[in-house]
Steps between C-alpha positions, in 0.01 A plus 500: 500500500380420850272212364816341338677516844199329654494221242869428486543353854173313448642323195824406684311312766307279254658162619358193667244236420210499264183349637143584573603835644303800365601863467379731772487863389379651828821684570856541367610251768250231411572535127877435576430211735244325288703554184796338677287196598363464149836514325693267748493196259486676173773466246706806416305553187172485672628732772612746239160478311316539834694809596435651156127421553490687840690791340252502203193514725645728757547781246157450336538238232568559137499886530761497757621837634220685305242290683673588832483879425142477403418320818678763707290776356182288538557455864623810695808695516594313833508160332854356478637268237537229773130523576402483130742202442316319794167581344598377170624165650155442654387340165763208606367467854451133601654362185757218502835544323372303208178692472701822496725362227195387290343833544816678414567287184138563393544872545826501304323304219212754509741797498684352209176450314394854561839634386499294189142611417591863565810466286297344215244776535766761493666347192166475323421860586833600369478307192149649437642853561790436256260368237279807547787734468623329179141522356475865584839569343414307186155661458641852566784445258269373230245782551781753478642362178156485346433869602826605352420333170149667517305184533267659746229249526750211563670720753165569674428120509833435670440770763157369570650149560748675733219665696375151602804462725447677827847626552517642135162695502660837540760429228229374271272803554798729420575301183127509395498874544824554312381276213165678468690835503741382229207346295318830513803699395585261222133498367505881513831509297384239251185690433686829453761343265225499239504879520866528401524493127806406295489763223833412329699177494795430269739208510818469280869462483708816536869588511640651822824672582637174619326225297297423183167328434387536867131411573329806609143637559323833530175550687258780571219519749189696593334495845133517417393456862457744787793398717870588477751212453855470635561184321410334186678157426478319172617171375615454136474148356744427216396221261648299208348473157278224625342724761669323781628722787871472536574777746340759714618816672333755729527869478379789709389789269378688821684458822515758777788404708793653687710244323367585144733722280281459186146603604378608833167684403177336575250439210203712611143454411460586128857537446726317236839347515710515186864420441734746343583462137770241454459364851440125550488234754766241411558125575842359576425164333555498118177283459620343175174307444289817554252607223454882542150479369403263787527694812231543768480762786288485812448726803535267799523731802435863615544697822266782603658835607442526880 
């Protein structure tokens, strides 16, 4: 705070006439005396501006206190704020009042231009960063959705586009790895599905304890491959007399699960799955347009036993 104490009395003595006098920055005393002579005939507005100019340059210009601290470290530990203020004012030595004001106004204009440019650059950088984040989020969400719907090639294309963004490279690489892993597992399952045979399929209406004419199906399977299965999922498509599908329902003839109360045994290699006599999978909908002779069943998913 010592440099403020130094400047304050200097600002208070800025009175007098304005003429050809120039600023003498040889010492604190010459600074005070020459400033007083310079400002003798200045208006109050000019005096105020002149004192601001001296304060501005004494503390190092636009960087102010930060410039002062940098200068202190650049000189030596014995340098005082008063010494540095006098050094800073040397750039005004020999100038008239109007020359000081002109230099000060030009400096303020330059400072303003720098601040506006820095602000514009900052805003542009922030806008670019926001745009990049939005692009990353959009590509990532689209890739995940494609992966979930098993559109692997399209998902890979999205992740490759994501990898072109520097900040998203790691995310993209992880996504590509996950997609390729999922594609490999899906391909493996699809190839094995051909080894699971539907050995019996029956679709008809039955009477249950609680209802009549309930759409129902029976299905038997055989695992002709060399791996055990914990899940076999089928979809049954119910059609009308014209062969148009009017309803579909999925069933799990094989499902090893802690939550399954019906069947918890895996379908081992070479084994068969057959429903007990009189047992059916039923559908809640009445399906009044359903033609019992037009029903299609398809195995759509499996899970290997770990």
